[in-house]
C-alpha angles and dihedrals in degrees: 000000000000126000091258093057091045090052091049093050090048090050092049091050091048087052092051089049089049091049094051094049098070092056093050088047091049091053092051090043090062087044133178136249133202123260109195108206114179139282090042096304118141128180128197108224132174113275087234091067115092124216124212130182101215094177139331105314094358109107121171122200110200111208101174142349113358116173092180098056109121094014131104089253093062100116144098094290097051125110134228100025112126102219148105130227133237109205130195134191098295093053092043091055091064099030102122136065112292085024094280118155118282124254128168090249093084132025121271104264115148100192144085098217141049110292129206121265111263089230100045128020091205090067132067127233110253132203118308123218129192110260101169140001138174139108122300131197116250105180125322113323098003126105124191127202100250121205130174114196119198106220136187132211111213137191111260090222105043101018089226121147114262102164143005134213140163124239109210121198135187114189126189104187099187093049090038094228124141126184117199121189123179095167102061086241108215112244097008096117088052093046092052090047091052094046120126132224126207 
């Protein structure tokens, strides 16, 4: 290979390196921050996500639009707030219908009446059925009970299906941590898998 060809190849490689730098810079420009959960678990979440302690062991991570943030309706049964929940022992104690203790055998639903649809407050939450289950990695050396519940939102007048969503849950019984996601939060599974324990 002559000097001219070597120079062209080197210039081409420099161009490839220059092209890949902006995407790496963009990723770090968005950045991440630590979310220390409990029992030594730490997540790395995007800096744009906002973390709210709603009550003892009820932490809400808002990932997008949330019209109820800062209002009296900002709770588990509000609608339209793109988020997921991080629950501790106090929330787990009342995590099933009739405020019974949560187990992965039924969906997280701390109520004794019909709740509003997470996507539309004019609709009611319909029945939930198990769509997927198994074990999921949450950081190195820790497995969570994973459940995906297929849910419907129904008209309060006709009970007809108007929308569907999936409620995903990751439960770590020994650490007493439960993640509940009704918005199919992009990247959440990977964030949990890459979590660290101390």
